[in-house]
C-alpha positions in Angstrom: 21.1 11.6 -21.0 22.3 10.9 -17.6 19.9 9.8 -15.0 17.1 8.5 -17.5 17.2 5.0 -16.1 13.7 4.3 -17.5 14.2 5.4 -21.1 12.3 3.8 -23.5 9.8 2.4 -21.1 5.9 3.2 -20.7 4.1 4.2 -17.5 0.6 4.7 -16.7 -0.2 7.0 -13.7 -3.8 7.3 -12.6 -4.9 10.5 -10.8 -2.0 12.2 -12.3 -3.7 15.6 -13.2 -2.7 16.9 -9.6 -1.0 16.4 -6.3 0.9 13.2 -5.8 -0.1 11.7 -9.0 1.2 14.8 -10.9 4.6 14.6 -9.0 4.8 10.8 -9.8 4.2 11.3 -13.6 6.7 14.0 -13.7 9.4 12.0 -12.0 8.9 8.9 -14.3 9.0 11.2 -17.3 12.3 12.9 -15.9 13.6 9.2 -15.6 12.8 9.0 -19.2 9.4 7.0 -19.5 6.7 7.9 -21.9 3.6 8.5 -19.6 0.1 8.1 -20.0 -1.4 10.9 -17.9 -4.9 9.6 -16.4 -7.5 11.7 -15.0 -11.3 11.4 -14.2 -12.2 14.9 -15.7 -10.5 17.0 -18.1 -11.0 20.0 -15.9 -9.8 18.1 -12.8 -6.6 20.1 -12.1 -8.5 23.5 -12.2 -11.0 22.3 -9.9 -8.5 21.8 -7.2 -6.4 24.9 -8.2 -3.4 22.8 -9.8 -3.4 23.9 -13.2 -6.0 24.0 -16.2 -6.7 20.9 -17.8 -5.4 17.4 -18.0 -4.4 17.9 -21.5 -2.3 20.9 -20.6 -0.8 19.0 -17.6 0.0 16.0 -19.9 1.8 18.6 -22.4 3.9 20.2 -19.7 5.2 17.2 -18.4 6.2 16.2 -22.1 7.7 19.4 -22.9 9.7 19.7 -19.6 11.1 16.1 -19.8 11.3 15.7 -23.6 9.1 12.2 -23.5 6.0 11.5 -25.2 2.8 11.6 -22.9 -1.0 11.1 -23.4 -3.9 12.7 -21.5 -6.5 9.8 -21.0 -9.8 10.0 -19.1 -11.7 7.4 -17.7 -13.7 6.4 -14.6 -11.7 3.7 -12.9 -14.8 2.2 -10.9 -16.0 0.7 -14.3 -14.0 -2.2 -15.5 -14.9 -1.5 -19.2 -13.4 1.8 -18.7 -10.3 0.7 -17.2 -9.6 -1.4 -19.9 -10.0 1.5 -22.3 -7.7 3.5 -20.4 -4.9 0.9 -20.5 -5.7 0.3 -24.2 -5.6 3.7 -25.3 -2.2 4.2 -23.6 -0.7 1.1 -25.2 -2.0 2.2 -28.6 -0.4 5.4 -28.4 2.7 4.8 -26.5 3.5 1.2 -26.5 3.2 -1.8 -24.1 3.0 -1.0 -20.4 6.0 -1.4 -18.2 4.9 0.3 -15.2 1.4 1.2 -13.8 1.0 3.4 -10.9 -2.4 3.6 -9.4 -2.8 6.7 -7.4 -6.2 7.7 -7.9 -8.7 7.6 -5.0 -9.5 10.1 -2.2 -12.0 10.5 0.5 -14.9 11.8 -1.7 -18.5 11.7 -1.2 -21.1 10.5 -3.9 -21.9 14.2 -4.6 -18.2 15.3 -4.3 -16.3 17.0 -1.2 -15.9 14.9 1.9 -18.6 12.6 3.3 -20.5 14.5 6.0 -21.1 12.9 8.4 -17.6 11.1 7.9 -17.3 8.5 10.7 -18.1 4.7 11.1 -21.6 4.8 12.4 -23.6 7.7 10.8 -21.8 7.8 7.1 -24.4 7.7 4.5 -24.6 4.4 2.4 -24.3 6.4 -0.6 -21.0 7.8 0.5 -19.8 4.4 1.8 -20.2 2.9 -1.6 -18.6 6.0 -3.4 -15.6 5.8 -1.3 -15.0 2.0 -1.3 -15.6 2.2 -5.1 -13.1 5.1 -5.7 -10.5 3.5 -3.4 -11.0 -0.2 -3.2 -12.7 -1.3 -6.2 -10.6 0.9 -8.5 -7.5 -0.7 -7.0 -8.8 -4.2 -7.6 -10.0 -3.4 -11.5 -6.7 -1.5 -12.4 -4.6 -4.1 -10.7 -6.4 -7.1 -12.6 -6.2 -5.1 -16.0 -2.4 -4.3 -15.4 -1.6 -7.6 -14.7 -3.5 -9.2 -17.8 -1.5 -6.4 -19.9 1.9 -7.7 -18.4 1.6 -11.1 -17.8 2.1 -12.3 -21.5 5.4 -10.2 -21.7 6.7 -11.9 -18.4 7.6 -8.5 -16.7 6.3 -5.4 -15.3 5.9 -3.3 -12.3 2.6 -2.2 -10.5 2.5 0.4 -7.8 -0.6 0.9 -5.6 -0.8 4.3 -3.9 -2.3 3.5 -0.4 -2.4 5.8 2.9 -1.0 5.5 6.3 -4.8 5.5 7.3 -4.8 1.9 6.3 -3.0 1.0 9.4 -4.7 3.2 12.0 -8.1 3.2 13.7 -9.7 6.4 12.8 -12.9 8.2 14.1 -12.9 10.2 11.0 -12.7 9.0 7.3 -13.2 5.5 8.6 -14.7 4.2 5.3 -11.5 5.7 3.6 -9.1 4.0 5.8 -11.1 0.5 5.3 -10.9 1.0 1.7 -7.0 1.6 1.8 -6.7 -1.4 4.3 -8.4 -3.5 1.7 -6.3 -2.1 -1.2 -3.2 -2.9 0.7 -4.3 -6.5 1.2 -5.4 -6.9 -2.3 -1.8 -5.7 -3.2 -0.4 -8.5 -1.0 -2.5 -10.8 -2.8 -1.7 -9.8 -6.5 2.0 -9.7 -5.7 1.9 -13.3 -4.6 0.1 -14.3 -7.7 2.4 -12.4 -10.0 5.6 -13.2 -8.5 6.1 -16.2 -10.8 5.6 -13.7 -14.1 8.5 -11.5 -12.8 6.0 -8.9 -12.3 6.6 -6.9 -8.8 3.3 -5.3 -7.0 4.0 -3.1 -4.2 2.1 -0.5 -2.1 3.2 3.1 -1.2 1.4 4.4 2.0 2.1 8.2 2.1 1.0 10.3 4.9 -0.5 14.1 4.5 0.9 15.1 1.4 -0.5 18.6 1.4 
C-alpha cells in the first residue's frame, strides 16, 4: 500500500489513549506499524473526554489502518511494570523497532494539577509525583527499550518532552524541571546507543490543545 513506509515494523507508544499519544499511534499505524497502545488506566480516554476505553482506542486504530494493535496497561514509574509492558508487546506483536515515550503530564499525586504549582510552595508529594511521571518514567522506558534493541543492533526511540524544558517558569516549575531532565537523559542515551545503530531523539511540543 502506497505510503506505508514502516510496513512490518512494531512500535510501542506510551500514553496513547488520548491526545498527542493517540495521534502518534495513529500515524505510525497509517505508515504500516503494528502498535502497542499503552495507557495507565483502561478508562483513561473517557476520563479526559477522548473516547471510552484503551481497548476501544486500540481497536479503532487497528480497524482504521488495517494493522495489528495491542492495548497494554502499566505504571511506567515502576521498573518491573515497564519491563512487563514491553514484554507483552513483544510477545503479541514481535520485536520492537520503535518506542515512543509520550506518557507524562503536570499531574499531582491526587490527580489534577498541583496546587500550589510553583517552585516555592508546591507540596513535596506533588513534586515526587510529577518527577516520577515525567523524568523517572523516561529513564525507565529508555533503559528498557535500549535493552530490547541493543541485541538486534537497530531501533528508534523518541521521547516526547515539552517546550517547558527550555524556559524558566513561574507556574508548573516542577513539570518544566522534569522535562529538562528528560531532555538531558535523552542526550545521554543517544550518545550511548549510537554505536548500536539506535537513534534516540526528543520531540518538544508546545501547547497541543
